PQR file with spaces between the fields and no chain letter, atoms N, CA, C, O and H, PARSE charges and radii, in Angstrom:
ATOM       1  N    MET     1    -201.234  168.266   54.222 -0.4000 1.5000
ATOM       2  CA   MET     1    -202.460  168.659   53.060 -0.0000 2.0000
ATOM       3  C    MET     1    -202.027  169.872   52.496  0.5500 1.7000
ATOM       4  O    MET     1    -201.389  170.742   53.089 -0.5500 1.4000
ATOM       5  N    PHE     2    -202.464  169.896   51.124 -0.4000 1.5000
ATOM       6  CA   PHE     2    -202.012  171.138   50.221 -0.0000 2.0000
ATOM       7  C    PHE     2    -203.276  171.726   49.653  0.5500 1.7000
ATOM       8  O    PHE     2    -204.296  171.064   49.464 -0.5500 1.4000
ATOM       9  H    PHE     2    -202.982  169.189   50.643  0.4000 1.0000
ATOM      10  N    ALA     3    -203.140  173.101   49.373 -0.4000 1.5000
ATOM      11  CA   ALA     3    -204.239  173.600   48.527 -0.0000 2.0000
ATOM      12  C    ALA     3    -203.710  173.900   47.210  0.5500 1.7000
ATOM      13  O    ALA     3    -202.540  174.276   47.132 -0.5500 1.4000
ATOM      14  H    ALA     3    -202.311  173.639   49.527  0.4000 1.0000
ATOM      15  N    GLU     4    -204.456  173.777   46.108 -0.4000 1.5000
ATOM      16  CA   GLU     4    -203.996  174.147   44.777 -0.0000 2.0000
ATOM      17  C    GLU     4    -204.424  175.499   44.469  0.5500 1.7000
ATOM      18  O    GLU     4    -205.619  175.796   44.462 -0.5500 1.4000
ATOM      19  H    GLU     4    -205.406  173.471   46.171  0.4000 1.0000
ATOM      20  N    ILE     5    -203.541  176.295   44.225 -0.4000 1.5000
ATOM      21  CA   ILE     5    -203.930  177.851   44.126 -0.0000 2.0000
ATOM      22  C    ILE     5    -203.700  178.126   42.527  0.5500 1.7000
ATOM      23  O    ILE     5    -202.767  177.674   41.864 -0.5500 1.4000
ATOM      24  H    ILE     5    -202.570  176.054   44.231  0.4000 1.0000
ATOM      25  N    LYS     6    -204.739  178.955   42.063 -0.4000 1.5000
ATOM      26  CA   LYS     6    -204.376  179.201   40.652 -0.0000 2.0000
ATOM      27  C    LYS     6    -203.328  180.189   40.336  0.5500 1.7000
ATOM      28  O    LYS     6    -203.376  181.319   40.822 -0.5500 1.4000
ATOM      29  H    LYS     6    -205.497  179.322   42.602  0.4000 1.0000
ATOM      30  N    ASP     7    -202.448  179.842   39.597 -0.4000 1.5000
ATOM      31  CA   ASP     7    -201.129  180.544   39.375 -0.0000 2.0000
ATOM      32  C    ASP     7    -200.834  180.344   37.878  0.5500 1.7000
ATOM      33  O    ASP     7    -200.474  179.296   37.341 -0.5500 1.4000
ATOM      34  H    ASP     7    -202.409  178.924   39.202  0.4000 1.0000
ATOM      35  N    ASN     8    -201.082  181.705   37.222 -0.4000 1.5000
ATOM      36  CA   ASN     8    -200.610  181.489   35.685 -0.0000 2.0000
ATOM      37  C    ASN     8    -199.218  181.261   35.262  0.5500 1.7000
ATOM      38  O    ASN     8    -198.962  180.990   34.089 -0.5500 1.4000
ATOM      39  H    ASN     8    -201.374  182.556   37.658  0.4000 1.0000
ATOM      40  N    TYR     9    -198.351  181.356   36.126 -0.4000 1.5000
ATOM      41  CA   TYR     9    -196.795  181.421   35.945 -0.0000 2.0000
ATOM      42  C    TYR     9    -196.470  179.850   36.255  0.5500 1.7000
ATOM      43  O    TYR     9    -195.291  179.555   36.061 -0.5500 1.4000
ATOM      44  H    TYR     9    -198.559  181.577   37.079  0.4000 1.0000
ATOM      45  N    SER    10    -197.179  178.964   36.631 -0.4000 1.5000
ATOM      46  CA   SER    10    -196.880  177.499   37.045 -0.0000 2.0000
ATOM      47  C    SER    10    -197.281  176.641   35.982  0.5500 1.7000
ATOM      48  O    SER    10    -198.257  176.949   35.299 -0.5500 1.4000
ATOM      49  H    SER    10    -198.137  179.203   36.789  0.4000 1.0000
ATOM      50  N    LEU    11    -196.572  175.495   35.743 -0.4000 1.5000
ATOM      51  CA   LEU    11    -197.012  174.644   34.759 -0.0000 2.0000
ATOM      52  C    LEU    11    -198.309  174.060   35.110  0.5500 1.7000
ATOM      53  O    LEU    11    -198.466  173.602   36.241 -0.5500 1.4000
ATOM      54  H    LEU    11    -195.779  175.245   36.298  0.4000 1.0000
ATOM      55  N    GLY    12    -199.280  174.033   34.219 -0.4000 1.5000
ATOM      56  CA   GLY    12    -200.653  173.519   34.647 -0.0000 2.0000
ATOM      57  C    GLY    12    -201.604  174.636   35.010  0.5500 1.7000
ATOM      58  O    GLY    12    -202.817  174.477   34.881 -0.5500 1.4000
ATOM      59  H    GLY    12    -199.153  174.405   33.300  0.4000 1.0000
ATOM      60  N    GLY    13    -201.090  175.745   35.455 -0.4000 1.5000
ATOM      61  CA   GLY    13    -201.808  176.793   35.813 -0.0000 2.0000
ATOM      62  C    GLY    13    -202.307  176.987   37.322  0.5500 1.7000
ATOM      63  O    GLY    13    -203.088  177.846   37.731 -0.5500 1.4000
ATOM      64  H    GLY    13    -200.104  175.874   35.560  0.4000 1.0000
ATOM      65  N    TYR    14    -201.611  175.892   38.112 -0.4000 1.5000
ATOM      66  CA   TYR    14    -201.843  175.800   39.501 -0.0000 2.0000
ATOM      67  C    TYR    14    -200.629  175.470   40.281  0.5500 1.7000
ATOM      68  O    TYR    14    -199.726  174.800   39.780 -0.5500 1.4000
ATOM      69  H    TYR    14    -200.976  175.194   37.779  0.4000 1.0000
ATOM      70  N    ARG    15    -200.586  175.869   41.355 -0.4000 1.5000
ATOM      71  CA   ARG    15    -199.348  175.555   42.424 -0.0000 2.0000
ATOM      72  C    ARG    15    -200.033  174.959   43.678  0.5500 1.7000
ATOM      73  O    ARG    15    -201.224  175.051   43.976 -0.5500 1.4000
ATOM      74  H    ARG    15    -201.320  176.413   41.762  0.4000 1.0000
ATOM      75  N    LYS    16    -198.959  174.276   44.412 -0.4000 1.5000
ATOM      76  CA   LYS    16    -199.732  173.685   45.574 -0.0000 2.0000
ATOM      77  C    LYS    16    -198.755  174.371   46.627  0.5500 1.7000
ATOM      78  O    LYS    16    -197.534  174.504   46.542 -0.5500 1.4000
ATOM      79  H    LYS    16    -197.991  174.201   44.171  0.4000 1.0000
ATOM      80  N    VAL    17    -199.735  174.825   47.781 -0.4000 1.5000
ATOM      81  CA   VAL    17    -199.245  175.355   48.963 -0.0000 2.0000
ATOM      82  C    VAL    17    -199.786  174.637   50.201  0.5500 1.7000
ATOM      83  O    VAL    17    -200.968  174.331   50.356 -0.5500 1.4000
ATOM      84  H    VAL    17    -200.727  174.716   47.850  0.4000 1.0000
ATOM      85  N    ALA    18    -198.865  174.421   51.001 -0.4000 1.5000
ATOM      86  CA   ALA    18    -199.330  173.789   52.415 -0.0000 2.0000
ATOM      87  C    ALA    18    -200.251  174.458   53.280  0.5500 1.7000
ATOM      88  O    ALA    18    -200.144  175.644   53.591 -0.5500 1.4000
ATOM      89  H    ALA    18    -197.905  174.670   50.874  0.4000 1.0000
ATOM      90  N    ILE    19    -201.236  173.622   53.700 -0.4000 1.5000
ATOM      91  CA   ILE    19    -202.191  174.320   54.519 -0.0000 2.0000
ATOM      92  C    ILE    19    -201.636  174.073   55.909  0.5500 1.7000
ATOM      93  O    ILE    19    -201.342  172.923   56.236 -0.5500 1.4000
ATOM      94  H    ILE    19    -201.323  172.658   53.447  0.4000 1.0000
ATOM      95  N    THR    20    -201.467  175.157   56.799 -0.4000 1.5000
ATOM      96  CA   THR    20    -200.650  175.114   58.073 -0.0000 2.0000
ATOM      97  C    THR    20    -201.890  175.102   59.067  0.5500 1.7000
ATOM      98  O    THR    20    -201.660  174.617   60.175 -0.5500 1.4000
ATOM      99  H    THR    20    -201.706  176.091   56.534  0.4000 1.0000
ATOM     100  N    SER    21    -203.087  175.539   58.835 -0.4000 1.5000
ATOM     101  CA   SER    21    -204.008  175.424   59.877 -0.0000 2.0000
ATOM     102  C    SER    21    -205.385  175.828   59.196  0.5500 1.7000
ATOM     103  O    SER    21    -205.459  176.620   58.257 -0.5500 1.4000
ATOM     104  H    SER    21    -203.274  175.932   57.935  0.4000 1.0000
ATOM     105  N    PHE    22    -206.516  175.156   59.812 -0.4000 1.5000
ATOM     106  CA   PHE    22    -207.848  175.329   59.249 -0.0000 2.0000
ATOM     107  C    PHE    22    -208.720  175.452   60.399  0.5500 1.7000
ATOM     108  O    PHE    22    -208.354  175.019   61.492 -0.5500 1.4000
ATOM     109  H    PHE    22    -206.456  174.513   60.575  0.4000 1.0000
ATOM     110  N    ARG    23    -209.928  176.052   60.225 -0.4000 1.5000
ATOM     111  CA   ARG    23    -210.938  176.047   61.244 -0.0000 2.0000
ATOM     112  C    ARG    23    -212.414  176.134   60.481  0.5500 1.7000
ATOM     113  O    ARG    23    -212.568  176.913   59.540 -0.5500 1.4000
ATOM     114  H    ARG    23    -210.225  176.404   59.337  0.4000 1.0000
ATOM     115  N    ARG    24    -213.417  175.333   60.924 -0.4000 1.5000
ATOM     116  CA   ARG    24    -214.654  175.452   60.335 -0.0000 2.0000
ATOM     117  C    ARG    24    -215.291  176.592   60.672  0.5500 1.7000
ATOM     118  O    ARG    24    -215.243  177.041   61.817 -0.5500 1.4000
ATOM     119  H    ARG    24    -213.292  174.700   61.689  0.4000 1.0000
ATOM     120  N    VAL    25    -216.059  177.259   59.529 -0.4000 1.5000
ATOM     121  CA   VAL    25    -216.824  178.457   59.713 -0.0000 2.0000
ATOM     122  C    VAL    25    -218.335  178.247   59.680  0.5500 1.7000
ATOM     123  O    VAL    25    -218.804  177.583   58.757 -0.5500 1.4000
ATOM     124  H    VAL    25    -216.098  176.895   58.599  0.4000 1.0000
ATOM     125  N    GLU    26    -219.104  178.744   60.585 -0.4000 1.5000
ATOM     126  CA   GLU    26    -220.470  178.429   60.476 -0.0000 2.0000
ATOM     127  C    GLU    26    -221.150  179.254   59.470  0.5500 1.7000
ATOM     128  O    GLU    26    -221.192  180.484   59.498 -0.5500 1.4000
ATOM     129  H    GLU    26    -218.722  179.284   61.336  0.4000 1.0000
ATOM     130  N    ASN    27    -221.773  178.362   58.422 -0.4000 1.5000
ATOM     131  CA   ASN    27    -222.590  179.037   57.399 -0.0000 2.0000
ATOM     132  C    ASN    27    -223.924  178.123   57.209  0.5500 1.7000
ATOM     133  O    ASN    27    -223.964  176.941   56.869 -0.5500 1.4000
ATOM     134  H    ASN    27    -221.739  177.363   58.399  0.4000 1.0000
ATOM     135  N    LYS    28    -224.849  178.868   57.477 -0.4000 1.5000
ATOM     136  CA   LYS    28    -226.132  178.165   57.369 -0.0000 2.0000
ATOM     137  C    LYS    28    -226.882  178.054   55.848  0.5500 1.7000
ATOM     138  O    LYS    28    -227.856  177.352   55.578 -0.5500 1.4000
ATOM     139  H    LYS    28    -224.817  179.829   57.753  0.4000 1.0000
ATOM     140  N    ASN    29    -226.233  178.838   55.057 -0.4000 1.5000
ATOM     141  CA   ASN    29    -226.667  179.133   53.705 -0.0000 2.0000
ATOM     142  C    ASN    29    -226.186  177.847   52.737  0.5500 1.7000
ATOM     143  O    ASN    29    -226.626  177.823   51.587 -0.5500 1.4000
ATOM     144  H    ASN    29    -225.441  179.408   55.276  0.4000 1.0000
ATOM     145  N    LEU    30    -225.356  176.859   53.157 -0.4000 1.5000
ATOM     146  CA   LEU    30    -224.815  176.201   52.331 -0.0000 2.0000
ATOM     147  C    LEU    30    -225.632  174.700   52.210  0.5500 1.7000
ATOM     148  O    LEU    30    -226.393  174.277   53.080 -0.5500 1.4000
ATOM     149  H    LEU    30    -224.999  176.879   54.091  0.4000 1.0000
ATOM     150  N    ILE    31    -225.327  174.049   51.033 -0.4000 1.5000
ATOM     151  CA   ILE    31    -226.077  172.857   50.633 -0.0000 2.0000
ATOM     152  C    ILE    31    -225.649  171.772   51.585  0.5500 1.7000
ATOM     153  O    ILE    31    -224.453  171.737   51.872 -0.5500 1.4000
ATOM     154  H    ILE    31    -224.709  174.392   50.327  0.4000 1.0000
ATOM     155  N    TYR    32    -226.503  170.835   52.141 -0.4000 1.5000
ATOM     156  CA   TYR    32    -226.220  169.670   53.063 -0.0000 2.0000
ATOM     157  C    TYR    32    -224.984  169.071   52.605  0.5500 1.7000
ATOM     158  O    TYR    32    -224.789  168.718   51.442 -0.5500 1.4000
ATOM     159  H    TYR    32    -227.475  170.863   51.908  0.4000 1.0000
ATOM     160  N    SER    33    -224.140  168.964   53.575 -0.4000 1.5000
ATOM     161  CA   SER    33    -222.837  168.069   53.519 -0.0000 2.0000
ATOM     162  C    SER    33    -221.651  169.135   53.200  0.5500 1.7000
ATOM     163  O    SER    33    -220.472  168.873   53.437 -0.5500 1.4000
ATOM     164  H    SER    33    -224.299  169.250   54.520  0.4000 1.0000
ATOM     165  N    ASP    34    -222.040  170.237   52.697 -0.4000 1.5000
ATOM     166  CA   ASP    34    -220.956  171.127   52.241 -0.0000 2.0000
ATOM     167  C    ASP    34    -220.474  171.817   53.521  0.5500 1.7000
ATOM     168  O    ASP    34    -221.304  171.972   54.417 -0.5500 1.4000
ATOM     169  H    ASP    34    -222.998  170.450   52.504  0.4000 1.0000
ATOM     170  N    ARG    35    -219.205  172.254   53.702 -0.4000 1.5000
ATOM     171  CA   ARG    35    -218.801  173.094   54.896 -0.0000 2.0000
ATOM     172  C    ARG    35    -217.807  174.115   54.461  0.5500 1.7000
ATOM     173  O    ARG    35    -216.991  173.895   53.566 -0.5500 1.4000
ATOM     174  H    ARG    35    -218.531  172.128   52.974  0.4000 1.0000
ATOM     175  N    GLU    36    -217.896  175.234   55.112 -0.4000 1.5000
ATOM     176  CA   GLU    36    -216.717  176.364   54.830 -0.0000 2.0000
ATOM     177  C    GLU    36    -215.811  176.396   55.720  0.5500 1.7000
ATOM     178  O    GLU    36    -216.115  176.334   56.911 -0.5500 1.4000
ATOM     179  H    GLU    36    -218.560  175.412   55.838  0.4000 1.0000
ATOM     180  N    TYR    37    -214.553  176.497   55.310 -0.4000 1.5000
ATOM     181  CA   TYR    37    -213.423  176.746   56.136 -0.0000 2.0000
ATOM     182  C    TYR    37    -212.532  177.776   55.894  0.5500 1.7000
ATOM     183  O    TYR    37    -212.251  178.155   54.758 -0.5500 1.4000
ATOM     184  H    TYR    37    -214.307  176.548   54.343  0.4000 1.0000
ATOM     185  N    GLU    38    -212.011  178.312   57.053 -0.4000 1.5000
ATOM     186  CA   GLU    38    -210.836  179.264   56.754 -0.0000 2.0000
ATOM     187  C    GLU    38    -209.693  178.498   56.775  0.5500 1.7000
ATOM     188  O    GLU    38    -209.527  177.735   57.726 -0.5500 1.4000
ATOM     189  H    GLU    38    -212.240  178.004   57.976  0.4000 1.0000
ATOM     190  N    LEU    39    -208.782  178.572   55.795 -0.4000 1.5000
ATOM     191  CA   LEU    39    -207.625  178.052   55.670 -0.0000 2.0000
ATOM     192  C    LEU    39    -206.474  178.930   55.634  0.5500 1.7000
ATOM     193  O    LEU    39    -206.431  179.886   54.861 -0.5500 1.4000
ATOM     194  H    LEU    39    -208.916  179.192   55.022  0.4000 1.0000
ATOM     195  N    THR    40    -205.432  178.613   56.530 -0.4000 1.5000
ATOM     196  CA   THR    40    -204.224  179.501   56.489 -0.0000 2.0000
ATOM     197  C    THR    40    -203.203  178.590   55.751  0.5500 1.7000
ATOM     198  O    THR    40    -203.013  177.396   55.984 -0.5500 1.4000
ATOM     199  H    THR    40    -205.467  177.836   57.158  0.4000 1.0000
ATOM     200  N    LEU    41    -202.498  179.458   54.700 -0.4000 1.5000
ATOM     201  CA   LEU    41    -201.542  178.655   53.944 -0.0000 2.0000
ATOM     202  C    LEU    41    -200.188  178.964   54.437  0.5500 1.7000
ATOM     203  O    LEU    41    -199.999  179.882   55.236 -0.5500 1.4000
ATOM     204  H    LEU    41    -202.652  180.427   54.511  0.4000 1.0000
ATOM     205  N    ALA    42    -199.161  178.157   53.941 -0.4000 1.5000
ATOM     206  CA   ALA    42    -197.704  178.471   54.331 -0.0000 2.0000
ATOM     207  C    ALA    42    -197.360  179.709   53.861  0.5500 1.7000
ATOM     208  O    ALA    42    -196.487  180.286   54.509 -0.5500 1.4000
ATOM     209  H    ALA    42    -199.314  177.412   53.292  0.4000 1.0000
ATOM     210  N    ASN    43    -197.879  180.354   52.766 -0.4000 1.5000
ATOM     211  CA   ASN    43    -197.428  181.501   52.271 -0.0000 2.0000
ATOM     212  C    ASN    43    -197.917  182.634   53.024  0.5500 1.7000
ATOM     213  O    ASN    43    -197.668  183.781   52.655 -0.5500 1.4000
ATOM     214  H    ASN    43    -198.588  179.885   52.239  0.4000 1.0000
ATOM     215  N    GLY    44    -198.607  182.376   54.072 -0.4000 1.5000
ATOM     216  CA   GLY    44    -199.412  183.628   54.814 -0.0000 2.0000
ATOM     217  C    GLY    44    -200.623  184.029   54.410  0.5500 1.7000
ATOM     218  O    GLY    44    -201.153  184.993   54.964 -0.5500 1.4000
ATOM     219  H    GLY    44    -198.809  181.443   54.372  0.4000 1.0000
ATOM     220  N    THR    45    -201.281  183.312   53.325 -0.4000 1.5000
ATOM     221  CA   THR    45    -202.540  183.700   52.979 -0.0000 2.0000
ATOM     222  C    THR    45    -203.694  183.046   53.671  0.5500 1.7000
ATOM     223  O    THR    45    -203.631  181.833   53.868 -0.5500 1.4000
ATOM     224  H    THR    45    -200.851  182.529   52.875  0.4000 1.0000
ATOM     225  N    ILE    46    -204.625  183.648   54.016 -0.4000 1.5000
ATOM     226  CA   ILE    46    -205.779  183.298   54.699 -0.0000 2.0000
ATOM     227  C    ILE    46    -207.054  183.297   53.801  0.5500 1.7000
ATOM     228  O    ILE    46    -207.471  184.386   53.408 -0.5500 1.4000
ATOM     229  H    ILE    46    -204.676  184.634   53.855  0.4000 1.0000
ATOM     230  N    ILE    47    -207.666  182.212   53.468 -0.4000 1.5000
ATOM     231  CA   ILE    47    -208.605  182.051   52.541 -0.0000 2.0000
ATOM     232  C    ILE    47    -210.015  181.237   53.212  0.5500 1.7000
ATOM     233  O    ILE    47    -209.940  180.310   54.018 -0.5500 1.4000
ATOM     234  H    ILE    47    -207.327  181.327   53.787  0.4000 1.0000
ATOM     235  N    LYS    48    -211.089  181.727   52.758 -0.4000 1.5000
ATOM     236  CA   LYS    48    -212.229  181.030   53.059 -0.0000 2.0000
ATOM     237  C    LYS    48    -212.659  180.196   51.885  0.5500 1.7000
ATOM     238  O    LYS    48    -212.796  180.704   50.773 -0.5500 1.4000
ATOM     239  H    LYS    48    -211.151  182.480   52.102  0.4000 1.0000
ATOM     240  N    ASN    49    -212.902  178.748   52.150 -0.4000 1.5000
ATOM     241  CA   ASN    49    -213.383  178.243   50.870 -0.0000 2.0000
ATOM     242  C    ASN    49    -214.450  177.205   51.477  0.5500 1.7000
ATOM     243  O    ASN    49    -214.385  176.736   52.613 -0.5500 1.4000
ATOM     244  H    ASN    49    -212.790  178.335   53.054  0.4000 1.0000
ATOM     245  N    VAL    50    -215.468  176.921   50.499 -0.4000 1.5000
ATOM     246  CA   VAL    50    -216.365  176.018   50.702 -0.0000 2.0000
ATOM     247  C    VAL    50    -216.091  174.536   50.308  0.5500 1.7000
ATOM     248  O    VAL    50    -216.001  174.347   49.095 -0.5500 1.4000
ATOM     249  H    VAL    50    -215.521  177.303   49.576  0.4000 1.0000
ATOM     250  N    LEU    51    -215.955  173.540   51.051 -0.4000 1.5000
ATOM     251  CA   LEU    51    -215.480  172.182   50.616 -0.0000 2.0000
ATOM     252  C    LEU    51    -216.709  171.230   50.549  0.5500 1.7000
ATOM     253  O    LEU    51    -217.638  171.265   51.356 -0.5500 1.4000
ATOM     254  H    LEU    51    -216.029  173.693   52.037  0.4000 1.0000
ATOM     255  N    LYS    52    -216.613  170.397   49.521 -0.4000 1.5000
ATOM     256  CA   LYS    52    -217.620  169.192   49.377 -0.0000 2.0000
ATOM     257  C    LYS    52    -217.396  168.360   50.451  0.5500 1.7000
ATOM     258  O    LYS    52    -216.386  168.492   51.142 -0.5500 1.4000
ATOM     259  H    LYS    52    -215.859  170.368   48.865  0.4000 1.0000
ATOM     260  N    LYS    53    -218.296  167.447   50.684 -0.4000 1.5000
ATOM     261  CA   LYS    53    -217.881  166.354   51.642 -0.0000 2.0000
ATOM     262  C    LYS    53    -216.745  165.570   51.569  0.5500 1.7000
ATOM     263  O    LYS    53    -216.122  165.287   52.592 -0.5500 1.4000
ATOM     264  H    LYS    53    -219.116  167.339   50.122  0.4000 1.0000
ATOM     265  N    GLU    54    -216.344  165.119   50.277 -0.4000 1.5000
ATOM     266  CA   GLU    54    -215.138  164.173   50.151 -0.0000 2.0000
ATOM     267  C    GLU    54    -214.060  164.954   50.549  0.5500 1.7000
ATOM     268  O    GLU    54    -213.115  164.381   51.091 -0.5500 1.4000
ATOM     269  H    GLU    54    -216.850  165.349   49.445  0.4000 1.0000
ATOM     270  N    GLU    55    -214.018  166.503   50.333 -0.4000 1.5000
ATOM     271  CA   GLU    55    -212.768  167.368   50.404 -0.0000 2.0000
ATOM     272  C    GLU    55    -212.630  167.421   52.009  0.5500 1.7000
ATOM     273  O    GLU    55    -211.558  167.100   52.520 -0.5500 1.4000
ATOM     274  H    GLU    55    -214.786  166.968   49.893  0.4000 1.0000
ATOM     275  N    TRP    56    -213.712  167.825   52.794 -0.4000 1.5000
ATOM     276  CA   TRP    56    -213.422  168.149   54.180 -0.0000 2.0000
ATOM     277  C    TRP    56    -213.324  166.978   55.064  0.5500 1.7000
ATOM     278  O    TRP    56    -212.782  167.117   56.161 -0.5500 1.4000
ATOM     279  H    TRP    56    -214.583  168.086   52.379  0.4000 1.0000
ATOM     280  N    GLU    57    -213.890  165.599   54.622 -0.4000 1.5000
ATOM     281  CA   GLU    57    -213.332  164.474   55.302 -0.0000 2.0000
ATOM     282  C    GLU    57    -212.067  164.202   55.052  0.5500 1.7000
ATOM     283  O    GLU    57    -211.420  163.702   55.972 -0.5500 1.4000
ATOM     284  H    GLU    57    -214.330  165.486   53.731  0.4000 1.0000
ATOM     285  N    LEU    58    -211.470  164.434   53.886 -0.4000 1.5000
ATOM     286  CA   LEU    58    -209.859  164.268   53.723 -0.0000 2.0000
ATOM     287  C    LEU    58    -209.205  165.239   54.629  0.5500 1.7000
ATOM     288  O    LEU    58    -208.264  164.837   55.314 -0.5500 1.4000
ATOM     289  H    LEU    58    -211.996  164.840   53.139  0.4000 1.0000
ATOM     290  N    LEU    59    -209.629  166.585   54.720 -0.4000 1.5000
ATOM     291  CA   LEU    59    -208.824  167.404   55.535 -0.0000 2.0000
ATOM     292  C    LEU    59    -208.809  167.117   56.895  0.5500 1.7000
ATOM     293  O    LEU    59    -207.777  167.164   57.566 -0.5500 1.4000
ATOM     294  H    LEU    59    -210.393  166.911   54.164  0.4000 1.0000
ATOM     295  N    GLU    60    -210.114  166.765   57.418 -0.4000 1.5000
ATOM     296  CA   GLU    60    -210.083  166.451   58.841 -0.0000 2.0000
ATOM     297  C    GLU    60    -209.642  165.067   59.174  0.5500 1.7000
ATOM     298  O    GLU    60    -209.322  164.821   60.337 -0.5500 1.4000
ATOM     299  H    GLU    60    -210.951  166.727   56.874  0.4000 1.0000
ATOM     300  N    SER    61    -209.604  164.294   58.409 -0.4000 1.5000
ATOM     301  CA   SER    61    -208.954  162.878   58.507 -0.0000 2.0000
ATOM     302  C    SER    61    -207.478  162.842   58.762  0.5500 1.7000
ATOM     303  O    SER    61    -206.920  161.878   59.284 -0.5500 1.4000
ATOM     304  H    SER    61    -209.864  164.494   57.464  0.4000 1.0000
ATOM     305  N    ASN    62    -206.845  163.979   58.355 -0.4000 1.5000
ATOM     306  CA   ASN    62    -205.459  164.102   58.171 -0.0000 2.0000
ATOM     307  C    ASN    62    -204.924  165.016   59.505  0.5500 1.7000
ATOM     308  O    ASN    62    -203.801  165.519   59.496 -0.5500 1.4000
ATOM     309  H    ASN    62    -207.299  164.763   57.930  0.4000 1.0000
ATOM     310  N    SER    63    -205.855  165.171   60.648 -0.4000 1.5000
ATOM     311  CA   SER    63    -205.441  165.974   61.670 -0.0000 2.0000
ATOM     312  C    SER    63    -205.916  165.040   62.994  0.5500 1.7000
ATOM     313  O    SER    63    -206.553  163.988   63.030 -0.5500 1.4000
ATOM     314  H    SER    63    -206.767  164.762   60.655  0.4000 1.0000
ATOM     315  N    ILE    64    -205.354  165.848   64.033 -0.4000 1.5000
ATOM     316  CA   ILE    64    -205.777  165.200   65.257 -0.0000 2.0000
ATOM     317  C    ILE    64    -206.306  166.256   66.238  0.5500 1.7000
ATOM     318  O    ILE    64    -205.874  167.406   66.167 -0.5500 1.4000
ATOM     319  H    ILE    64    -204.836  166.704   64.004  0.4000 1.0000
ATOM     320  N    LYS    65    -207.249  165.899   67.175 -0.4000 1.5000
ATOM     321  CA   LYS    65    -207.847  166.848   68.040 -0.0000 2.0000
ATOM     322  C    LYS    65    -206.906  167.042   69.252  0.5500 1.7000
ATOM     323  O    LYS    65    -206.329  165.999   69.558 -0.5500 1.4000
ATOM     324  H    LYS    65    -207.600  164.964   67.233  0.4000 1.0000
ATOM     325  N    VAL    66    -206.633  168.014   69.946 -0.4000 1.5000
ATOM     326  CA   VAL    66    -205.671  168.338   70.856 -0.0000 2.0000
ATOM     327  C    VAL    66    -206.493  169.155   71.904  0.5500 1.7000
ATOM     328  O    VAL    66    -206.956  170.208   71.466 -0.5500 1.4000
ATOM     329  H    VAL    66    -207.101  168.861   69.698  0.4000 1.0000
ATOM     330  N    ILE    67    -206.754  168.859   73.202 -0.4000 1.5000
ATOM     331  CA   ILE    67    -207.632  169.863   74.068 -0.0000 2.0000
ATOM     332  C    ILE    67    -206.460  170.336   75.005  0.5500 1.7000
ATOM     333  O    ILE    67    -205.695  169.605   75.634 -0.5500 1.4000
ATOM     334  H    ILE    67    -206.378  168.004   73.558  0.4000 1.0000
ATOM     335  N    LEU    68    -206.475  171.636   74.970 -0.4000 1.5000
ATOM     336  CA   LEU    68    -205.531  172.359   75.972 -0.0000 2.0000
ATOM     337  C    LEU    68    -206.237  172.687   77.248  0.5500 1.7000
ATOM     338  O    LEU    68    -205.637  173.263   78.155 -0.5500 1.4000
ATOM     339  H    LEU    68    -207.097  172.230   74.459  0.4000 1.0000
């Protein structure tokens, strides 16, 4: 899974950075079906981002749950 990050030096103004981990953040102020996530990117950046249903379904469908 990749995140498109605004980058004025890249062709098209965006570059893709791999998402290495994510976790859902509780946010009761969101519109129904939107979810907030904290994303850790391969370049070490940690961002919080609100994802629409289509986006978070894609994010979560590309992962498995492991219980330790």
